[in-house]
N, CA and C atoms as a LAMMPS dump frame, in Angstrom:
ITEM: TIMESTEP
0
ITEM: NUMBER OF ATOMS
192
ITEM: BOX BOUNDS ff ff ff
-5.0000000000000000e+02 5.0000000000000000e+02
-5.0000000000000000e+02 5.0000000000000000e+02
-5.0000000000000000e+02 5.0000000000000000e+02
ITEM: ATOMS id mol type element x y z
1 1 1 N 1.121 -1.216 -0.144
2 1 2 C -0.061 0.008 -0.092
3 1 3 C 0.845 1.189 0.053
4 2 1 N 2.206 1.238 0.753
5 2 2 C 2.671 2.493 0.572
6 2 3 C 3.181 2.51 -0.782
7 3 1 N 3.861 1.439 -1.105
8 3 2 C 4.588 1.804 -2.26
9 3 3 C 3.523 2.51 -3.564
10 4 1 N 2.612 1.665 -3.552
11 4 2 C 1.128 2.112 -4.426
12 4 3 C 1.275 3.713 -4.449
13 5 1 N 1.097 4.125 -2.965
14 5 2 C 0.697 5.376 -2.489
15 5 3 C 1.939 6.374 -3.049
16 6 1 N 3.434 5.969 -2.837
17 6 2 C 4.182 6.488 -3.258
18 6 3 C 4.198 7.134 -4.794
19 7 1 N 4.077 6.094 -5.407
20 7 2 C 4.123 5.523 -6.917
21 7 3 C 2.77 6.486 -7.646
22 8 1 N 1.507 6.949 -6.857
23 8 2 C 0.793 7.684 -6.962
24 8 3 C 0.797 8.822 -7.111
25 9 1 N 1.49 9.307 -6.069
26 9 2 C 1.567 11.093 -5.824
27 9 3 C 3.153 11.175 -6.601
28 10 1 N 4.113 10.158 -7.311
29 10 2 C 4.862 10.74 -7.982
30 10 3 C 4.196 11.002 -9.408
31 11 1 N 3.471 9.906 -9.631
32 11 2 C 2.508 10.029 -11.241
33 11 3 C 2.02 11.494 -11.148
34 12 1 N 1.626 12.289 -9.902
35 12 2 C 0.866 13.675 -10.191
36 12 3 C 1.967 14.467 -10.14
37 13 1 N 2.944 14.236 -9.926
38 13 2 C 4.332 15.62 -10.074
39 13 3 C 4.469 15.779 -8.18
40 14 1 N 4.119 15.293 -7.452
41 14 2 C 4.41 15.548 -6.158
42 14 3 C 5.791 15.049 -5.357
43 15 1 N 6.272 15.63 -4.396
44 15 2 C 7.312 14.656 -3.839
45 15 3 C 6.942 14.264 -2.47
46 16 1 N 7.218 13.205 -1.885
47 16 2 C 6.866 12.441 -1.01
48 16 3 C 8.109 12.257 -0.339
49 17 1 N 7.893 12.917 1.649
50 17 2 C 8.664 13.14 2.395
51 17 3 C 8.37 12.361 3.51
52 18 1 N 9.564 11.384 3.541
53 18 2 C 9.108 10.089 5.013
54 18 3 C 10.321 10.745 6.092
55 19 1 N 9.735 11.355 6.715
56 19 2 C 10.666 11.928 7.897
57 19 3 C 11.47 11.028 8.637
58 20 1 N 12.817 11.187 8.461
59 20 2 C 13.921 10.402 9.098
60 20 3 C 14.252 9.39 8.046
61 21 1 N 13.654 9.171 6.859
62 21 2 C 13.945 8.211 6.029
63 21 3 C 14.545 9.068 4.854
64 22 1 N 13.875 9.842 4.114
65 22 2 C 14.126 10.566 2.843
66 22 3 C 13.078 11.052 1.853
67 23 1 N 13.463 11.871 0.5
68 23 2 C 12.219 12.266 -0.101
69 23 3 C 12.474 11.919 -1.595
70 24 1 N 11.245 11.458 -1.721
71 24 2 C 11.13 10.657 -2.909
72 24 3 C 10.469 11.742 -4.091
73 25 1 N 11.294 12.187 -5.261
74 25 2 C 10.731 13.499 -6.015
75 25 3 C 11.082 12.727 -7.548
76 26 1 N 10.493 13.743 -8.554
77 26 2 C 10.643 13.63 -9.731
78 26 3 C 11.145 14.61 -10.542
79 27 1 N 12.221 14.443 -11.307
80 27 2 C 12.941 15.601 -12.079
81 27 3 C 12.459 15.233 -13.41
82 28 1 N 13.04 16.525 -14.303
83 28 2 C 12.571 16.365 -15.754
84 28 3 C 14.301 16.003 -16.207
85 29 1 N 14.351 15.467 -17.262
86 29 2 C 15.589 15.2 -17.727
87 29 3 C 15.581 15.578 -19.305
88 30 1 N 16.118 16.612 -19.74
89 30 2 C 15.998 16.861 -21.101
90 30 3 C 16.535 16.293 -22.247
91 31 1 N 15.833 16.325 -23.377
92 31 2 C 16.555 15.635 -24.237
93 31 3 C 18.071 15.781 -24.497
94 32 1 N 18.31 14.931 -25.102
95 32 2 C 19.722 14.756 -25.362
96 32 3 C 20.369 14.452 -26.729
97 33 1 N 21.24 14.427 -27.276
98 33 2 C 21.903 14.329 -28.576
99 33 3 C 22.935 13.094 -28.1
100 34 1 N 22.783 11.684 -28.349
101 34 2 C 23.516 10.915 -27.801
102 34 3 C 24.591 10.007 -28.985
103 35 1 N 25.086 9.022 -29.081
104 35 2 C 26.088 8.633 -29.954
105 35 3 C 26.167 7.059 -29.785
106 36 1 N 25.756 6.349 -30.92
107 36 2 C 26.289 4.725 -30.733
108 36 3 C 27.635 4.551 -30.561
109 37 1 N 28.163 3.866 -29.962
110 37 2 C 29.581 3.654 -29.75
111 37 3 C 29.773 2.716 -30.682
112 38 1 N 29.141 2.1 -31.233
113 38 2 C 29.233 0.985 -32.201
114 38 3 C 29.532 1.217 -33.921
115 39 1 N 28.602 2.237 -33.526
116 39 2 C 28.413 2.82 -35.538
117 39 3 C 28.802 4.08 -35.467
118 40 1 N 28.923 5.01 -34.614
119 40 2 C 29.331 5.883 -34.617
120 40 3 C 28.395 7.357 -34.736
121 41 1 N 26.972 6.373 -35.326
122 41 2 C 25.875 7.896 -35.448
123 41 3 C 25.242 8.48 -34.488
124 42 1 N 24.926 9.505 -34.819
125 42 2 C 24.201 10.033 -33.438
126 42 3 C 22.58 10.008 -33.616
127 43 1 N 22.163 9.978 -32.48
128 43 2 C 20.483 9.946 -32.384
129 43 3 C 19.893 10.597 -30.793
130 44 1 N 18.934 10.542 -31.294
131 44 2 C 18.087 11.568 -29.958
132 44 3 C 17.455 10.867 -28.829
133 45 1 N 17.908 11.103 -27.844
134 45 2 C 17.228 10.566 -26.653
135 45 3 C 16.324 11.49 -26.015
136 46 1 N 15.022 11.086 -25.895
137 46 2 C 13.891 11.666 -25.887
138 46 3 C 13.692 12.198 -24.508
139 47 1 N 13.366 13.212 -24.136
140 47 2 C 12.958 13.97 -22.755
141 47 3 C 12.13 12.891 -21.786
142 48 1 N 12.628 13.052 -20.772
143 48 2 C 11.729 12.203 -19.799
144 48 3 C 11.639 12.734 -18.327
145 49 1 N 10.836 11.779 -17.75
146 49 2 C 10.619 12.276 -16.311
147 49 3 C 10.878 11.158 -15.599
148 50 1 N 12.393 11.483 -14.455
149 50 2 C 12.809 10.048 -13.936
150 50 3 C 12.706 10.22 -12.192
151 51 1 N 12.323 9.204 -11.855
152 51 2 C 12.32 9.233 -10.273
153 51 3 C 13.736 9.442 -9.632
154 52 1 N 13.65 10.141 -8.116
155 52 2 C 14.461 10.318 -7.588
156 52 3 C 14.658 10.165 -5.861
157 53 1 N 15.753 10.265 -5.161
158 53 2 C 15.587 9.422 -3.894
159 53 3 C 16.776 10.312 -3.087
160 54 1 N 16.476 11.387 -2.382
161 54 2 C 17.654 11.573 -1.3
162 54 3 C 17.233 11.287 0.088
163 55 1 N 18.567 10.65 0.59
164 55 2 C 18.086 10.036 1.494
165 55 3 C 18.053 11.179 3.074
166 56 1 N 17.294 11.223 4.074
167 56 2 C 17.34 11.976 4.874
168 56 3 C 18.668 11.633 5.961
169 57 1 N 18.74 12.739 6.789
170 57 2 C 19.717 12.921 7.662
171 57 3 C 20.062 11.625 8.803
172 58 1 N 18.756 10.809 8.998
173 58 2 C 18.622 9.709 10.374
174 58 3 C 19.119 8.834 9.45
175 59 1 N 18.713 8.654 8.125
176 59 2 C 19.034 7.489 7.334
177 59 3 C 20.891 7.313 6.974
178 60 1 N 21.134 8.391 6.918
179 60 2 C 22.84 8.769 6.722
180 60 3 C 23.535 8.406 7.366
181 61 1 N 22.936 8.879 8.801
182 61 2 C 23.759 8.437 10.163
183 61 3 C 23.426 7.266 10.63
184 62 1 N 22.509 6.749 10.311
185 62 2 C 21.964 4.997 10.37
186 62 3 C 23.291 4.075 9.61
187 63 1 N 23.098 4.116 8.325
188 63 2 C 24.452 3.734 7.562
189 63 3 C 25.759 4.137 7.593
190 64 1 N 26.18 5.297 8.022
191 64 2 C 27.511 5.732 8.427
192 64 3 C 27.62 5.324 9.789
């Protein structure tokens, strides 16, 4: 249920803060021009929204 709630909030564009654990958010990745290393041809990489996570202070302290 928690994962479904976080996923739903991220789909809506909101960030989710779990106090003591961290923050889930969505960032926009711009369109890029890439290159195929085998052929050398250039290709366009489409813009996308990507999920991200930033660990909270308590989580960082527990791990370190």
